[in-house]
KEBA-604540 format. One record per residue: residue in one letter; chain; x, y, z of N, C-alpha, C in turn. Coordinates in Angstrom, 1 decimal, decimal comma. Layout:
% KEBA-604540
+------+-------+--------+---------+--------+---------+----------+--------+--------+---------+--------+
| resn | chain | n.east | n.north |   n.up | ca.east | ca.north |  ca.up | c.east | c.north |   c.up |
+------+-------+--------+---------+--------+---------+----------+--------+--------+---------+--------+
|    a |     A |      X |       Y |      Z |       X |        Y |      Z |      X |       Y |      Z |
...
+------+-------+--------+---------+--------+---------+----------+--------+--------+---------+--------+
//
This chain:
% KEBA-604540
+------+-------+--------+---------+--------+---------+----------+--------+--------+---------+--------+
| resn | chain | n.east | n.north |   n.up | ca.east | ca.north |  ca.up | c.east | c.north |   c.up |
+------+-------+--------+---------+--------+---------+----------+--------+--------+---------+--------+
|    e |     A |   -6,2 |   -17,3 |    1,2 |    -6,9 |    -18,5 |    1,7 |   -8,2 |   -18,0 |    2,3 |
|    k |     A |   -9,2 |   -18,8 |    2,0 |   -10,5 |    -18,5 |    2,5 |  -10,9 |   -19,7 |    3,4 |
|    d |     A |  -11,8 |   -19,4 |    4,4 |   -12,3 |    -20,5 |    5,2 |  -13,2 |   -21,4 |    4,4 |
|    g |     A |  -13,2 |   -22,7 |    4,7 |   -14,2 |    -23,6 |    4,1 |  -13,8 |   -24,0 |    2,7 |
|    e |     A |  -14,5 |   -24,9 |    2,1 |   -14,3 |    -25,4 |    0,8 |  -15,0 |   -24,6 |   -0,3 |
|    a |     A |  -14,5 |   -24,6 |   -1,5 |   -15,2 |    -24,0 |   -2,6 |  -16,2 |   -25,1 |   -3,1 |
|    k |     A |  -17,4 |   -24,7 |   -3,2 |   -18,5 |    -25,6 |   -3,6 |  -19,2 |   -25,0 |   -4,8 |
|    k |     A |  -19,0 |   -25,7 |   -6,0 |   -19,6 |    -25,2 |   -7,2 |  -19,1 |   -23,7 |   -7,5 |
|    p |     A |  -17,8 |   -23,5 |   -7,4 |   -17,4 |    -22,1 |   -7,7 |  -17,6 |   -21,7 |   -9,1 |
|    t |     A |  -17,7 |   -20,4 |   -9,3 |   -17,9 |    -19,8 |  -10,7 |  -17,3 |   -18,4 |  -10,7 |
|    i |     A |  -16,6 |   -18,1 |  -11,8 |   -16,1 |    -16,7 |  -12,0 |  -17,0 |   -16,1 |  -13,0 |
|    i |     A |  -17,5 |   -14,9 |  -12,8 |   -18,2 |    -14,1 |  -13,8 |  -17,3 |   -12,9 |  -14,2 |
|    y |     A |  -17,3 |   -12,6 |  -15,5 |   -16,4 |    -11,6 |  -16,0 |  -17,1 |   -10,9 |  -17,2 |
|    d |     A |  -16,8 |    -9,6 |  -17,3 |   -17,4 |     -8,8 |  -18,4 |  -16,4 |    -8,1 |  -19,3 |
|    g |     A |  -15,1 |    -8,5 |  -19,2 |   -14,1 |     -8,0 |  -20,0 |  -13,4 |    -6,7 |  -19,4 |
|    g |     A |  -13,8 |    -6,3 |  -18,3 |   -13,3 |     -5,1 |  -17,7 |  -12,2 |    -5,4 |  -16,6 |
|    p |     A |  -12,0 |    -4,4 |  -15,7 |   -10,9 |     -4,5 |  -14,8 |  -11,2 |    -5,5 |  -13,6 |
|    h |     A |  -12,4 |    -5,9 |  -13,4 |   -12,8 |     -6,7 |  -12,3 |  -13,5 |    -8,0 |  -12,7 |
|    a |     A |  -13,5 |    -9,0 |  -11,9 |   -14,2 |    -10,2 |  -12,0 |  -14,7 |   -10,6 |  -10,6 |
|    i |     A |  -15,7 |   -11,5 |  -10,6 |   -16,3 |    -11,9 |   -9,3 |  -16,2 |   -13,4 |   -9,3 |
|    l |     A |  -15,6 |   -13,9 |   -8,2 |   -15,5 |    -15,4 |   -7,9 |  -16,6 |   -15,7 |   -6,8 |
|    y |     A |  -17,6 |   -16,5 |   -7,3 |   -18,6 |    -17,0 |   -6,3 |  -18,0 |   -18,3 |   -5,9 |
|    r |     A |  -17,4 |   -18,3 |   -4,7 |   -16,6 |    -19,5 |   -4,1 |  -17,6 |   -20,5 |   -3,6 |
|    n |     A |  -18,6 |   -20,2 |   -3,0 |   -19,7 |    -21,1 |   -2,5 |  -20,9 |   -20,2 |   -2,2 |
|    k |     A |  -21,9 |   -20,7 |   -1,6 |   -23,1 |    -19,9 |   -1,3 |  -22,9 |   -18,8 |   -0,4 |
|    e |     A |  -21,9 |   -18,9 |    0,5 |   -21,7 |    -17,8 |    1,5 |  -20,5 |   -16,9 |    1,2 |
|    q |     A |  -19,7 |   -17,2 |    0,2 |   -18,5 |    -16,5 |   -0,1 |  -18,4 |   -16,0 |   -1,5 |
|    t |     A |  -18,2 |   -14,7 |   -1,6 |   -18,0 |    -14,0 |   -2,9 |  -16,7 |   -13,2 |   -2,8 |
|    v |     A |  -15,8 |   -13,4 |   -3,8 |   -14,5 |    -12,7 |   -3,8 |  -14,4 |   -11,8 |   -5,0 |
|    l |     A |  -14,2 |   -10,5 |   -4,8 |   -14,0 |     -9,6 |   -5,9 |  -12,5 |    -9,7 |   -6,3 |
|    l |     A |  -12,4 |   -10,0 |   -7,6 |   -11,0 |    -10,1 |   -8,2 |  -10,8 |    -8,7 |   -8,9 |
|    d |     A |  -10,3 |    -7,8 |   -8,1 |   -10,2 |     -6,4 |   -8,6 |   -8,9 |    -6,1 |   -9,3 |
|    y |     A |   -9,0 |    -5,1 |  -10,2 |    -7,9 |     -4,5 |  -10,9 |   -7,0 |    -5,6 |  -11,6 |
|    l |     A |   -7,7 |    -6,4 |  -12,4 |    -7,0 |     -7,5 |  -13,1 |   -6,0 |    -6,8 |  -14,1 |
|    d |     A |   -4,8 |    -7,5 |  -14,2 |    -3,8 |     -7,0 |  -15,1 |   -4,4 |    -6,9 |  -16,5 |
|    e |     A |   -4,0 |    -5,8 |  -17,2 |    -4,6 |     -5,6 |  -18,6 |   -4,2 |    -6,7 |  -19,5 |
|    q |     A |   -3,1 |    -7,3 |  -19,3 |    -2,7 |     -8,4 |  -20,2 |   -3,5 |    -9,7 |  -20,0 |
|    a |     A |   -4,2 |    -9,8 |  -18,8 |    -5,0 |    -11,0 |  -18,5 |   -6,4 |   -10,8 |  -19,0 |
|    r |     A |   -6,9 |    -9,6 |  -19,2 |    -8,3 |     -9,3 |  -19,5 |   -8,8 |   -10,0 |  -20,8 |
|    e |     A |   -8,1 |    -9,8 |  -21,9 |    -8,6 |    -10,4 |  -23,2 |   -8,6 |   -11,9 |  -23,1 |
|    p |     A |   -7,5 |   -12,5 |  -22,6 |    -7,5 |    -14,0 |  -22,5 |   -8,6 |   -14,5 |  -21,6 |
|    l |     A |   -9,0 |   -13,8 |  -20,6 |   -10,0 |    -14,2 |  -19,7 |  -11,4 |   -14,2 |  -20,3 |
|    t |     A |  -11,5 |   -13,3 |  -21,4 |   -12,8 |    -13,3 |  -22,1 |  -13,0 |   -14,5 |  -23,0 |
|    k |     A |  -11,9 |   -15,3 |  -23,3 |   -11,9 |    -16,3 |  -24,3 |  -11,8 |   -17,7 |  -23,6 |
|    i |     A |  -11,5 |   -17,8 |  -22,4 |   -11,4 |    -19,2 |  -21,8 |  -12,6 |   -19,6 |  -21,0 |
|    k |     A |  -12,7 |   -20,9 |  -20,8 |   -13,9 |    -21,5 |  -20,2 |  -13,7 |   -21,9 |  -18,7 |
|    q |     A |  -12,4 |   -21,9 |  -18,4 |   -12,1 |    -22,4 |  -17,0 |  -10,7 |   -21,9 |  -16,6 |
|    v |     A |  -10,5 |   -21,6 |  -15,3 |    -9,3 |    -21,3 |  -14,7 |   -8,9 |   -22,1 |  -13,5 |
|    l |     A |   -7,7 |   -22,2 |  -13,2 |    -7,2 |    -22,9 |  -12,0 |   -7,0 |   -21,9 |  -10,9 |
|    v |     A |   -7,7 |   -22,0 |   -9,8 |    -7,5 |    -21,1 |   -8,7 |   -6,7 |   -21,7 |   -7,7 |
|    a |     A |   -5,7 |   -21,0 |   -7,2 |    -4,8 |    -21,5 |   -6,2 |   -4,9 |   -20,6 |   -5,0 |
|    e |     A |   -5,0 |   -21,2 |   -3,8 |    -5,1 |    -20,4 |   -2,6 |   -3,9 |   -20,6 |   -1,7 |
|    f |     A |   -3,4 |   -19,5 |   -1,2 |    -2,2 |    -19,5 |   -0,3 |   -2,5 |   -18,8 |    1,0 |
|    k |     A |   -1,7 |   -19,1 |    2,0 |    -1,8 |    -18,4 |    3,3 |   -1,4 |   -17,0 |    3,1 |
|    e |     A |   -1,6 |   -16,1 |    4,1 |    -1,3 |    -14,7 |    4,0 |    0,2 |   -14,5 |    3,7 |
|    d |     A |    1,1 |   -15,4 |    4,0 |     2,5 |    -15,2 |    3,7 |    2,8 |   -15,2 |    2,2 |
|    g |     A |    1,8 |   -15,7 |    1,4 |     2,0 |    -15,7 |    0,0 |    2,8 |   -16,9 |   -0,5 |
|    e |     A |    3,3 |   -17,7 |    0,4 |     4,2 |    -18,8 |    0,0 |    3,6 |   -20,2 |    0,4 |
|    t |     A |    2,8 |   -20,3 |    1,4 |     2,3 |    -21,6 |    1,9 |    1,0 |   -21,9 |    1,1 |
|    f |     A |    1,2 |   -23,0 |    0,3 |     0,0 |    -23,4 |   -0,6 |   -1,0 |   -24,1 |    0,3 |
|    v |     A |   -2,3 |   -23,8 |    0,0 |    -3,4 |    -24,4 |    0,8 |   -4,2 |   -25,4 |   -0,1 |
|    r |     A |   -4,7 |   -24,9 |   -1,2 |    -5,5 |    -25,7 |   -2,1 |   -5,6 |   -25,1 |   -3,5 |
|    e |     A |   -6,1 |   -26,0 |   -4,4 |    -6,3 |    -25,5 |   -5,8 |   -7,6 |   -26,2 |   -6,3 |
|    y |     A |   -8,3 |   -25,5 |   -7,2 |    -9,5 |    -26,0 |   -7,8 |   -9,8 |   -25,4 |   -9,1 |
|    d |     A |  -10,4 |   -26,1 |  -10,0 |   -10,8 |    -25,6 |  -11,3 |  -12,1 |   -24,8 |  -11,1 |
|    v |     A |  -12,2 |   -23,7 |  -11,9 |   -13,4 |    -22,8 |  -11,8 |  -13,8 |   -22,4 |  -13,2 |
|    p |     A |  -15,1 |   -22,7 |  -13,5 |   -15,6 |    -22,3 |  -14,8 |  -15,7 |   -20,7 |  -14,9 |
|    v |     A |  -15,5 |   -20,2 |  -16,0 |   -15,6 |    -18,7 |  -16,2 |  -16,8 |   -18,5 |  -17,1 |
|    k |     A |  -17,7 |   -17,6 |  -16,6 |   -19,0 |    -17,3 |  -17,4 |  -18,8 |   -15,8 |  -17,8 |
|    q |     A |  -19,1 |   -15,5 |  -19,0 |   -19,1 |    -14,1 |  -19,5 |  -20,4 |   -13,5 |  -19,3 |
|    m |     A |  -20,4 |   -12,2 |  -18,9 |   -21,6 |    -11,4 |  -18,7 |  -21,4 |   -10,1 |  -19,5 |
|    k |     A |  -22,5 |    -9,4 |  -19,8 |   -22,4 |     -8,0 |  -20,4 |  -21,9 |    -7,0 |  -19,4 |
|    q |     A |  -22,4 |    -7,2 |  -18,1 |   -21,9 |     -6,2 |  -17,1 |  -22,0 |    -6,9 |  -15,7 |
|    l |     A |  -20,9 |    -6,7 |  -14,9 |   -20,9 |     -7,3 |  -13,6 |  -21,9 |    -6,6 |  -12,6 |
|    p |     A |  -22,4 |    -7,2 |  -11,7 |   -23,3 |     -6,6 |  -10,7 |  -22,5 |    -5,8 |   -9,6 |
|    l |     A |  -21,9 |    -4,7 |  -10,0 |   -21,1 |     -3,9 |   -9,2 |  -21,7 |    -2,5 |   -9,1 |
|    p |     A |  -21,3 |    -1,7 |   -8,1 |   -21,8 |     -0,3 |   -8,0 |  -21,5 |     0,5 |   -9,2 |
|    s |     A |  -22,5 |     1,3 |   -9,6 |   -22,3 |      2,1 |  -10,8 |  -21,1 |     3,1 |  -10,7 |
|    e |     A |  -20,8 |     3,5 |   -9,5 |   -19,7 |      4,4 |   -9,3 |  -18,3 |     3,7 |   -9,3 |
|    g |     A |  -18,4 |     2,4 |   -9,4 |   -17,1 |      1,7 |   -9,5 |  -16,5 |     1,3 |   -8,2 |
|    i |     A |  -15,4 |     0,6 |   -8,3 |   -14,7 |      0,1 |   -7,1 |  -13,6 |     1,1 |   -6,7 |
|    m |     A |  -13,5 |     1,4 |   -5,5 |   -12,5 |      2,4 |   -5,0 |  -11,1 |     1,8 |   -5,1 |
|    t |     A |  -10,1 |     2,6 |   -5,6 |    -8,7 |      2,1 |   -5,6 |   -8,2 |     2,0 |   -4,2 |
|    p |     A |   -7,2 |     1,2 |   -3,9 |    -6,7 |      1,1 |   -2,6 |   -6,2 |     2,4 |   -2,0 |
|    e |     A |   -5,7 |     3,3 |   -2,8 |    -5,2 |      4,6 |   -2,4 |   -6,4 |     5,5 |   -1,9 |
|    k |     A |   -7,5 |     5,5 |   -2,8 |    -8,7 |      6,2 |   -2,4 |   -9,3 |     5,7 |   -1,2 |
|    a |     A |   -9,4 |     4,4 |   -1,0 |    -9,9 |      3,8 |    0,2 |   -9,2 |     4,2 |    1,4 |
|    a |     A |   -7,8 |     4,3 |    1,4 |    -7,0 |      4,7 |    2,5 |   -7,3 |     6,2 |    2,8 |
|    e |     A |   -7,5 |     7,0 |    1,8 |    -7,9 |      8,4 |    2,0 |   -9,2 |     8,5 |    2,8 |
|    e |     A |  -10,2 |     7,7 |    2,3 |   -11,5 |      7,8 |    2,9 |  -11,5 |     7,3 |    4,4 |
|    i |     A |  -10,7 |     6,3 |    4,6 |   -10,6 |      5,7 |    6,0 |  -10,0 |     6,8 |    6,9 |
|    e |     A |   -8,9 |     7,5 |    6,4 |    -8,3 |      8,5 |    7,2 |   -9,3 |     9,7 |    7,5 |
|    k |     A |  -10,0 |    10,1 |    6,5 |   -11,0 |     11,2 |    6,7 |  -12,1 |    10,7 |    7,7 |
|    f |     A |  -12,5 |     9,5 |    7,6 |   -13,5 |      9,0 |    8,6 |  -13,0 |     9,0 |   10,0 |
|    m |     A |  -11,7 |     8,5 |   10,1 |   -11,1 |      8,4 |   11,5 |  -10,9 |     9,8 |   12,0 |
|    e |     A |  -10,6 |    10,8 |   11,2 |   -10,4 |     12,2 |   11,7 |  -11,7 |    12,7 |   12,2 |
|    r |     A |  -12,8 |    12,4 |   11,4 |   -14,1 |     12,9 |   11,9 |  -14,5 |    12,2 |   13,2 |
|    q |     A |  -14,0 |    11,1 |   13,5 |   -14,3 |     10,4 |   14,7 |  -13,4 |    10,8 |   15,8 |
|    g |     A |  -12,4 |    11,6 |   15,5 |   -11,5 |     12,1 |   16,5 |  -10,4 |    11,1 |   16,8 |
|    k |     A |  -10,1 |    10,2 |   15,8 |    -9,1 |      9,2 |   16,0 |   -8,1 |     9,2 |   14,9 |
|    k |     A |   -7,0 |     8,7 |   15,1 |    -5,9 |      8,6 |   14,1 |   -5,9 |     7,1 |   13,6 |
|    p |     A |   -5,8 |     6,9 |   12,3 |    -5,7 |      5,5 |   11,7 |   -4,5 |     4,8 |   12,2 |
+------+-------+--------+---------+--------+---------+----------+--------+--------+---------+--------+
//
């Protein structure tokens, strides 16, 4: 669940492991590590239904239709997106340098 309403939302996708949801002018959501079985169908559809839930994963908040736009390449860092495991390692290293435990 995100704060506020989705206004003119759009998903952009390039056929790879990530997509970007522009939810409104102030909110962008990285849809990272898409399941491989979802990637090809996502390159062929024009619209998806987005459903938002509370953090518990069970309480439904809202749903809305979102057009999908295809791009040659997403505007993401050339070095790619860090995996959750790599991000945890980097946080731990940073905290150690700061003299703190995560």
